C-alpha positions as CSV (number, residue, x, y, z in Angstrom):
1,M,291.2,186.6,98.6
2,A,290.9,182.7,98.9
3,L,287.5,181.1,99.0
4,N,287.7,179.9,102.5
5,D,288.5,183.5,103.7
6,I,285.6,184.9,101.7
7,V,283.2,182.2,103.4
8,Q,284.6,183.2,106.8
9,V,284.0,186.8,106.0
10,L,280.4,186.1,104.8
11,Q,279.6,184.2,108.0
12,Q,280.7,187.1,110.2
13,I,279.0,189.8,108.1
14,S,275.9,187.8,108.0
15,F,275.7,187.4,111.9
16,L,276.6,191.0,112.4
17,A,273.9,192.1,109.8
18,A,271.3,190.0,111.5
19,V,272.0,191.4,114.9
20,L,271.9,195.1,113.6
21,A,268.7,194.3,111.4
22,G,267.3,193.3,114.9
23,F,268.3,196.5,116.5
24,S,266.9,198.6,113.4
25,V,263.5,196.6,113.6
26,T,263.5,197.5,117.4
27,L,264.2,201.1,116.7
28,L,261.6,201.1,114.1
29,I,259.0,199.7,116.4
30,G,259.9,202.1,119.1
31,L,259.6,205.1,116.6
32,L,256.3,203.9,115.3
33,S,254.8,203.6,118.8
34,T,255.7,207.1,119.9
35,E,253.1,209.7,120.2
36,K,255.1,212.4,118.7
37,T,254.0,213.3,115.1
38,K,257.1,215.2,114.1
39,S,258.3,214.7,110.4
40,L,261.7,213.7,111.8
41,V,260.1,210.8,113.6
42,A,258.9,209.7,110.2
43,A,262.2,210.3,108.7
44,A,264.0,208.2,111.3
45,A,261.3,205.4,111.0
46,A,261.8,205.4,107.3
47,S,265.7,205.1,107.5
48,A,265.4,202.4,110.3
49,L,263.0,200.6,107.8
50,V,265.7,201.0,105.1
51,A,268.4,199.8,107.2
52,A,266.4,196.6,108.4
53,V,265.7,195.7,104.9
54,F,269.4,196.2,103.6
55,L,270.7,194.3,106.6
56,G,268.2,191.6,106.1
57,I,269.4,191.4,102.3
58,T,272.9,191.1,103.7
59,T,272.2,188.3,106.0
60,I,270.3,186.5,103.4
61,T,273.0,186.8,100.5
62,G,275.8,186.0,103.1
63,V,274.1,182.9,104.2
64,S,273.3,181.9,100.6
65,G,277.2,182.3,99.6
66,V,278.0,180.2,102.7
67,I,275.6,177.4,101.9
68,S,276.7,177.6,98.2
69,A,280.3,176.9,99.2
70,I,279.4,174.2,101.8
71,L,276.9,172.2,99.7
72,D,278.9,172.3,96.6
73,P,282.7,172.1,97.5
74,G,283.7,171.0,94.0
75,S,286.5,169.1,92.9
76,A,290.2,169.1,94.0
77,S,291.0,172.0,91.4
78,G,288.4,174.3,93.1
79,P,284.7,174.8,93.7
80,A,282.3,174.5,90.9
81,N,280.3,177.4,92.1
82,E,283.1,179.7,93.0
83,S,281.3,182.7,91.0
84,T,278.2,182.2,93.0
85,V,280.2,182.8,96.3
86,Y,282.0,185.8,94.8
87,G,278.7,187.2,93.6
88,A,277.1,186.7,97.0
89,Y,280.3,188.5,98.7
90,S,279.7,191.4,96.3
91,W,275.9,191.8,97.1
92,T,276.7,191.2,100.9
93,S,279.4,193.8,100.8
94,I,277.1,196.4,99.0
95,S,273.9,195.7,101.0
96,F,276.0,195.9,104.4
97,L,277.3,199.3,103.6
98,L,274.0,200.8,102.4
99,G,272.4,199.1,105.6
100,M,275.0,200.5,107.9
101,F,274.7,204.1,106.5
102,A,270.9,203.9,106.7
103,F,271.4,202.6,110.4
104,F,273.5,205.5,111.3
105,V,271.1,208.1,109.6
106,S,268.2,206.5,111.7
107,L,270.3,206.9,114.9
108,G,271.1,210.4,114.0
109,F,267.5,211.2,113.4
110,S,266.0,209.5,116.5
111,G,267.7,211.7,118.8
112,W,265.4,214.6,117.4
113,V,262.4,212.7,118.8
114,R,263.6,213.5,122.3
115,S,264.9,217.1,122.2
116,R,266.7,219.6,120.0
117,R,269.8,219.2,122.2
118,F,269.8,215.4,122.0
119,G,269.0,215.6,118.3
120,L,272.2,217.7,117.7
121,L,274.3,215.2,119.8
122,S,272.9,212.0,118.1
123,S,273.4,213.7,114.6
124,A,277.1,214.7,115.4
125,V,277.7,211.2,116.7
126,A,276.2,209.4,113.8
127,A,277.9,211.7,111.2
128,S,281.1,211.2,112.9
129,A,280.8,207.5,112.6
130,V,279.9,207.6,109.1
131,L,283.0,209.8,108.4
132,V,285.2,207.3,110.1
133,I,283.8,204.4,108.1
134,V,284.3,206.3,104.9
135,Y,287.7,207.4,105.9
136,F,288.7,203.9,106.7
137,L,287.2,202.4,103.5
138,V,288.7,205.0,101.2
139,F,292.1,205.6,102.8
140,V,292.9,202.4,104.7
141,V,291.3,199.5,102.9
142,R,291.3,201.4,99.6
143,A,288.0,199.9,98.6
144,F,287.1,202.6,96.3
């Protein structure tokens, strides 16, 4: 993939991760302010925290890769810091996947705070989303 394409992907993933990190923090605050003391509330809050952290890492590494490519464009033969941008792309991709999976886990757990029925529904929907993402990554993109 060309460096300009990677920079565009980094910009898009960074923006998406920042928005989802905000949702994760909002979910975390909502779960921490609830009166219920179920162990699933703690699990949902912990997974929302993990999601917010990984999505924050995604935002920082993605923006760092973009800044690195913009500030040091290199010579006509190519950028002097191409390995830095590719490294940022790797870290961004890994942390984004981990953050997304933790985000879906927190969504799955959060339904159990309301009721057993809603917990089953939210867990099924979150598990389905994870399965679709894994299928897409393995069989369509062939990332693994």
